[in-house]
C-alpha positions in Angstrom: 7.9 7.2 10.8 5.4 8.0 8.0 7.2 9.5 5.1 5.9 11.3 2.0 8.2 12.6 -0.7 8.1 15.8 -2.7 10.6 17.2 -5.2 12.5 19.1 -2.6 11.7 17.5 0.8 10.5 14.6 2.9 7.4 15.1 4.9 8.1 13.1 8.0 5.4 12.3 10.6 6.4 10.4 13.7 4.0 7.5 14.4 3.1 9.0 17.9 2.0 12.2 16.2 -0.1 10.2 13.8 -1.6 8.4 16.9 -2.4 11.8 18.5 -4.5 12.6 15.4 -6.1 9.1 15.7 -7.0 10.0 19.3 -8.6 13.2 18.3 -10.6 11.3 15.7 -11.6 8.7 18.3 -13.0 11.5 20.6 -15.7 12.4 18.2 -17.7 9.3 17.5 -21.4 9.5 17.8 -23.1 7.8 20.8 -24.7 5.3 18.4 -21.3 4.3 17.0 -19.6 4.2 20.4 -22.3 1.7 21.6 -20.5 0.9 24.9 -19.8 3.0 28.0 -17.7 0.5 29.9 -13.9 1.2 29.6 -14.7 4.2 27.4 -11.8 6.3 28.7 -9.5 3.3 28.4 -10.5 3.0 24.8 -9.7 6.7 24.2 -6.3 6.3 25.9 -5.6 3.2 23.7 -6.2 5.2 20.5 -3.9 8.1 21.6 -1.2 5.7 22.7 -1.4 2.9 20.2 1.8 3.8 18.5 3.7 4.6 21.7 6.2 1.9 20.7 7.5 4.1 17.8 8.5 7.0 20.0 12.1 5.6 20.4 12.3 4.3 16.8 11.3 7.7 15.4 13.5 9.8 17.7 16.4 9.3 15.2 15.3 8.3 11.7 17.6 6.1 9.7 18.4 5.9 6.0 17.3 3.1 3.7 20.2 2.5 1.3 18.2 0.2 -0.9 15.2 2.5 -1.3 17.3 5.7 -1.3 15.0 7.4 1.2 14.4 7.4 5.0 13.0 4.2 6.5 9.3 4.4 7.1 7.0 2.2 9.2 6.3 0.1 6.1 9.9 -1.1 5.6 11.6 -0.6 9.0 13.7 -3.6 10.0 11.6 -6.3 11.8 13.6 -7.2 14.9 14.1 -3.8 16.5 10.4 -3.1 15.6 9.2 -6.2 17.4 11.4 -5.4 20.5 10.0 -1.8 20.7 6.4 -3.1 20.1 6.8 -5.1 23.3 8.4 -2.2 25.2 5.6 0.1 24.2 2.9 -2.4 25.2 4.5 -2.8 28.6 4.3 1.0 29.1 0.6 1.1 28.0 -0.2 -1.8 30.3 1.1 0.3 33.2 -1.2 3.1 32.2 -4.3 1.0 31.6 -4.5 -2.8 31.2 -7.6 -2.5 29.1 -6.0 0.0 26.7 -3.0 -2.4 26.5 -5.4 -5.3 25.6 -6.8 -3.3 22.7 -3.3 -2.2 21.5 -2.0 -5.8 21.8 -4.8 -7.1 19.7 -4.2 -4.4 17.1 -0.5 -5.1 16.9 -1.1 -8.9 16.7 -3.4 -8.3 13.7 -0.3 -7.1 11.7 1.1 -10.6 11.5 -2.0 -12.6 10.7 -1.0 -15.7 8.7 2.8 -15.1 9.2 5.3 -17.9 9.0 8.2 -15.9 10.4 9.3 -17.4 13.7 10.0 -14.0 15.3 6.5 -12.8 14.5 5.0 -16.1 15.7 6.9 -15.7 19.0 5.6 -12.1 19.4 2.0 -13.2 18.7 2.3 -16.1 21.2 3.6 -13.8 24.0 0.9 -11.2 23.2 -1.9 -13.8 23.3 -0.7 -14.8 26.8 -0.8 -11.1 27.8 -4.3 -10.7 26.4 -5.6 -13.7 28.3 -4.1 -12.6 31.6 -5.6 -9.1 31.2 -9.1 -10.4 30.3 -8.9 -12.7 33.4 -7.7 -10.0 35.7 -10.4 -7.5 34.5 -13.0 -10.3 34.4 -14.0 -9.4 30.9 -16.5 -11.8 29.3 -17.9 -9.5 26.6 -15.8 -10.3 23.6 -18.1 -8.4 21.3 -17.3 -5.2 23.3 -13.5 -5.9 22.9 -13.9 -6.5 19.2 -16.0 -3.4 18.7 -13.4 -1.2 20.4 -10.6 -2.8 18.4 -12.4 -2.1 15.1 -12.9 1.5 16.2 -9.3 1.9 17.1 -8.3 0.5 13.7 -10.6 2.8 11.9 -9.1 5.8 13.8 -5.7 4.5 12.8 -6.7 4.2 9.2 -8.4 7.5 8.8 -5.4 9.2 10.4 -3.1 7.3 8.0 -5.3 8.5 5.2 -4.4 12.1 6.2 -0.7 11.2 6.6 -0.2 9.3 3.4 -1.8 11.8 1.1 -0.7 15.3 0.2 -3.4 17.8 1.3 -6.1 18.2 -1.3 -5.1 15.1 -3.3 -7.5 14.2 -6.1 -9.3 10.9 -5.5 -7.6 9.2 -8.5 -4.1 10.2 -7.1 -4.6 9.0 -3.6 -2.4 6.4 -1.8 -4.1 3.1 -2.8 -4.7 1.7 0.7 -7.9 3.5 1.5 -9.1 4.7 -1.9 -12.1 2.4 -1.7 -12.9 3.1 2.0 -11.9 1.7 5.4 -12.1 -2.1 5.9 -14.8 -3.4 8.3 -16.2 0.2 8.9 -19.6 -1.0 7.7 -19.8 -3.0 11.0 -20.3 0.2 13.0 -21.2 3.1 10.5 -24.6 4.6 11.0 -25.9 3.4 7.6 -24.0 0.1 7.7 -22.0 1.1 4.6 -18.2 1.2 4.2 -16.9 4.6 5.4 -15.1 6.5 2.6 -13.1 9.7 2.7 -12.2 12.2 0.0 -10.3 15.5 0.1 -12.6 18.4 -0.6 -10.0 21.2 0.0 -6.4 21.5 1.2 -7.7 21.4 4.8 -11.0 19.6 4.5 -12.0 15.9 4.1 -15.5 14.7 3.4 -16.3 11.5 5.2 -19.2 9.5 3.8 -21.3 7.2 6.1 -20.2 9.8 8.7 -19.7 8.0 12.1 -19.1 11.2 14.1 -21.3 13.4 16.3 -20.6 16.5 14.2 -18.0 18.1 12.0 -14.7 18.6 13.8 -11.2 19.9 13.2 -7.9 18.3 14.3 -4.2 19.0 14.0 -1.3 16.8 12.8 2.3 17.7 13.7 5.0 16.9 11.1 8.4 17.9 9.9 9.2 18.9 6.3 12.9 18.0 6.0 14.7 19.5 3.0 16.5 17.0 0.9 19.6 19.2 0.5 19.8 19.4 4.3 19.8 15.6 4.5 22.6 15.5 1.9 24.6 17.9 4.0 24.0 16.5 7.5 22.5 13.0 7.1 18.9 12.0 7.8 19.1 11.9 11.6 20.7 15.3 12.1 18.7 17.0 9.4 15.5 15.7 11.0 16.7 16.9 14.4 17.4 20.4 13.1 14.0 20.8 11.3 11.1 22.3 13.3 7.7 20.8 13.7 4.9 22.4 11.7 1.1 21.8 12.2 -1.4 20.7 9.5 -5.0 21.5 10.3 -7.8 19.3 8.8 -11.5 19.4 9.2 -13.7 16.3 8.9 -17.2 16.9 7.6 -20.1 15.2 5.9 
């Protein structure tokens, strides 16, 4: 779950909804940026499904007593998260082994340099899965795989930029993660510069070093859960009783 707080409510965005926005973003790259045609539909599937593991975790949000707010993807307990990561990857592999390969590489990147045994075990199992898929699909072009993973991660980050900031946020008030642009995006942007984003209006984001074919609009579903309802019912029931609303955003040069 992605969680933003206001004075009166928590804006709660399930990870799979964030992934749907990521997928919409990934459907608009220019041909120059896409670069490859092999496994193109599998790549798009990977972007849409990359947070499939969170569907079960986000179904019933839980409260973080220490932080005095609902758990988000940033602080969710590790062991159930790892178990559901594996479950989600199994499901994606049944849809498309290549999509699973990209998602597995994406997930494994979260734990780079870790010393936690549980994370090392997860990475080891996923490395084995990755090698089996590459062998079964007879994929020798590692540059293609790396390119697709970078594009997936860019889609993830640009979607997170939308999710982590209140619409229309001033640049100096943005969430710190992507204030200075999106890591490694210079490797595929049209002018080989880091791609940067900035809110122009409540429903419009300017993207510099624009990697897309043309301006486009997308939709993000979320719940705005009143704090007083959480106090009355608890976080899980309050979330359940709150309806989804849609946020529209346009990405332009």
